[in-house]
C-alpha positions as MATLAB code, in Angstrom:
seq = 'MIKSIAHASVLVADLEVSLKFYRDVLQIPVNQHRPTFAYDGAWLDIGNSGQQIHLMVLPNPDKDADRPEHGGRDKHVALVVTDFDGLAAALDKAGVPYSRSKSGRAALFCHDPDNNALEFAESFVVVPQ';
ca = [
       0.000    0.000    0.000;
       2.813    2.457    0.782;
       5.047    3.275   -2.154;
       7.305    6.133   -1.024;
       8.029    8.711    1.640;
       6.527   12.130    0.884;
       8.671   14.046    3.363;
      10.582   13.906    6.606;
      10.042   16.779    9.038;
      12.984   18.177   10.967;
      12.590   20.614   13.859;
      15.069   23.485   13.755;
      15.717   26.524   15.932;
      17.187   28.939   13.374;
      16.075   28.641    9.750;
      19.028   30.554    8.267;
      21.571   28.416   10.130;
      19.747   25.268    9.006;
      19.573   26.460    5.393;
      23.322   27.099    5.398;
      23.729   23.424    6.280;
      21.012   21.764    4.177;
      21.055   24.108    1.162;
      24.684   25.226    1.082;
      26.668   22.287    2.482;
      24.415   19.381    1.438;
      23.296   21.217   -1.742;
      19.597   20.362   -1.320;
      17.518   22.927   -3.236;
      14.769   24.923   -1.540;
      11.265   24.493   -2.962;
       9.795   27.984   -3.398;
       6.170   26.755   -3.262;
       5.858   26.226    0.489;
       2.499   27.558    1.690;
       2.311   30.086    4.503;
       2.017   28.412    7.887;
       1.777   29.789   11.423;
       5.492   28.960   11.836;
       8.570   29.600    9.715;
      10.283   26.880    7.741;
      11.396   25.631    4.351;
      10.734   22.709    2.049;
      13.775   21.078    0.474;
      13.486   18.933   -2.659;
      15.235   15.565   -2.714;
      16.148   14.950   -6.351;
      13.259   14.763   -8.809;
      11.349   12.202   -6.757;
       8.785   14.547   -5.204;
      10.240   13.640   -1.805;
      11.189   16.437    0.549;
      12.690   17.418    3.860;
      10.543   19.952    5.722;
      12.449   22.244    8.047;
      10.063   23.495   10.730;
      10.970   26.273   13.146;
       9.085   24.928   16.139;
       9.981   24.099   19.746;
      11.861   20.813   19.918;
      10.545   18.537   22.698;
      13.822   16.539   22.501;
      16.114   19.589   22.658;
      17.763   18.557   25.903;
      17.799   14.819   25.192;
      21.120   13.024   25.399;
      21.732   12.038   21.746;
      24.142    9.241   20.791;
      27.340   10.510   19.170;
      26.963    8.033   16.278;
      23.795    8.865   14.347;
      23.262    5.229   13.358;
      22.186    4.571   16.935;
      19.697    7.434   16.990;
      16.518    8.330   15.139;
      17.664    9.625   11.764;
      16.756   10.342    8.164;
      18.666    8.231    5.623;
      19.426    9.820    2.254;
      20.818    8.293   -0.936;
      23.668   10.297   -2.484;
      25.194   10.208   -5.950;
      28.696   11.237   -4.841;
      29.643    9.729   -1.481;
      33.232   11.025   -1.554;
      32.047   14.485   -2.674;
      29.648   14.635    0.262;
      32.425   13.661    2.690;
      34.620   16.393    1.181;
      31.811   18.976    1.537;
      31.303   18.024    5.191;
      35.074   18.208    5.793;
      35.255   21.646    4.136;
      32.359   22.922    6.276;
      33.910   21.475    9.449;
      30.957   19.135   10.052;
      32.068   16.062   12.021;
      30.795   12.684   10.864;
      31.323    9.012   11.514;
      31.453    6.064    9.134;
      29.001    3.199    9.345;
      29.885    0.659   12.027;
      28.771   -2.143    9.655;
      31.594   -1.473    7.201;
      29.292   -0.410    4.369;
      29.825    2.879    2.538;
      27.681    5.124    4.716;
      28.311    8.072    6.973;
      26.395    9.823    9.697;
      26.406   13.421   10.887;
      24.236   15.818   12.847;
      22.683   19.037   11.583;
      23.032   22.298   13.570;
      20.093   21.210   15.781;
      21.636   17.796   16.516;
      19.232   15.907   14.213;
      20.991   12.787   12.909;
      21.355   12.120    9.179;
      22.666    9.081    7.303;
      24.097    9.174    3.769;
      24.926    6.257    1.459;
      25.168    5.607   -2.279;
      22.747    2.700   -1.922;
      20.533    1.150    0.705;
      19.855   -2.019   -1.254;
      20.728   -5.043    0.865;
      22.093   -7.905   -1.195;
      21.566  -11.334    0.436;
      24.781  -13.272    0.948;
];
């Protein structure tokens, strides 16, 4: 019945700081057709799939939660990338710390400016052994 994810919502404290990370470092384009809501935010387009990340400037009920350092052990959004090494270089250039997957697969994890965990990999297809 379910065929795709429409969007993942991410709570942020400062939209401009978040856009510098998502738009400028991760190079995710902003969708200019976001309706007006009672709170600030932005919609970010993931490729041409119609899938999005919604940045929402709202109070974060988990703000003071103790988050695991490695994002793979925390709630996170997983994104497929076309240039894994290019993404790692962009994170390095921006001074964003990240960790590699503990499973040995080509994946990395980082946190956005609000400590939301993100995973990046070239593929999430699991091939049976």
